[in-house]
Structure formats: C-alpha cells, structure tokens
C-alpha positions in Angstrom: -48.8 -20.1 -76.5 -52.5 -20.0 -77.6 -51.5 -20.7 -81.3 -51.3 -23.8 -83.5 -48.1 -26.1 -83.8 -47.1 -24.8 -87.1 -47.2 -21.0 -85.7 -45.2 -22.2 -82.6 -42.7 -24.0 -84.9 -42.2 -21.1 -87.1 -41.9 -18.7 -84.1 -39.2 -21.0 -82.6 -37.3 -21.2 -86.1 -37.3 -17.4 -86.4 -35.9 -16.7 -82.8 -33.3 -19.7 -83.5 -34.0 -21.4 -80.4 -33.2 -24.9 -81.3 -33.6 -27.3 -78.7 -33.1 -24.8 -75.7 -36.5 -23.7 -75.5 -39.7 -25.9 -76.1 -42.1 -24.0 -78.0 -45.4 -25.4 -77.2 -48.9 -25.1 -78.7 -52.1 -24.4 -77.1 -54.7 -24.1 -79.8 -57.6 -24.7 -77.8 -56.5 -22.7 -74.4 -57.2 -25.8 -72.5 -53.9 -25.5 -70.6 -54.9 -21.6 -70.3 -58.1 -22.6 -68.9 -56.6 -25.4 -66.8 -54.0 -23.1 -64.9 -56.4 -20.0 -64.7 -54.2 -18.3 -67.2 -56.7 -17.9 -69.7 -57.2 -14.0 -71.0 -60.7 -13.7 -72.7 -60.4 -11.1 -75.4 -63.6 -12.2 -77.3 -65.1 -8.8 -77.3 -61.9 -7.2 -79.0 -62.2 -10.0 -81.6 -59.3 -12.1 -80.3 -60.7 -14.8 -78.8 -59.3 -16.7 -75.9 -55.6 -15.9 -75.2 -53.2 -16.5 -72.6 -51.7 -14.0 -70.1 -48.3 -13.1 -70.4 -46.6 -15.7 -67.8 -43.1 -17.2 -67.4 -42.8 -20.6 -65.9 -39.8 -22.3 -64.4 -40.6 -26.3 -64.9 -38.0 -29.0 -63.5 -38.6 -32.3 -64.7 -42.3 -32.0 -64.6 -42.5 -30.1 -61.7 -43.5 -26.1 -61.8 -40.9 -24.7 -59.6 -42.0 -20.8 -60.1 -44.5 -19.1 -62.2 -44.6 -15.4 -62.7 -47.4 -13.3 -64.3 -47.2 -9.9 -65.6 -50.0 -7.3 -66.8 -48.8 -4.7 -69.1 -45.0 -4.9 -68.1 -42.1 -7.6 -68.8 -40.8 -7.2 -65.3 -41.6 -10.5 -63.8 -41.4 -12.6 -66.9 -38.2 -11.1 -68.5 -35.4 -13.6 -69.6 -33.3 -11.5 -67.0 -35.5 -12.4 -64.1 -36.2 -16.1 -65.2 -32.5 -16.8 -65.6 -31.4 -15.4 -62.2 -33.7 -17.8 -60.9 -31.5 -20.7 -62.7 -28.5 -19.1 -61.3 
C-alpha cells in the first residue's frame, strides 16, 4: 500500500495477519509507479495512491496480477485463494 511502515504494521496487527501476510509499505509510490499501478488522486487532495490489485508471488516470481476498478471481483480473497488450490 502507498503508506508508511508504521501504518502498515498497525493495519496488519489490527487484522491479525501475523506471519501469513506480508504488509509492505510503498510510502513514495515507487513500486506503484514502476509497475504501472499508480493512481494519481492529487486533484482530490489524496496524492499518489495505488490501484486496487492482488498479486500472487511465488519465490519472488509474479504468477498473476489482478486489478479491480470499483469492485472487489478480481481481487477478493476468495479469488486469490482459488488460484492457490
């Protein structure tokens, strides 16, 4: 997420993810920009953000990436879990 590591840590703790989910901070939106996932909401006072996406990474290799615009259809937990099964 385009956030600082403290926010990501607090979010992970609140959600009880433990070691199951890696909460990664992208405070400067460098990852979002490098992957083409940046969402510029500067005009709305929110700065650079990241599109809603879900990515399946196995041993450092991106196996799939899904991007949603206004829905959670492609990026839902159920969708991503179905790819693991």
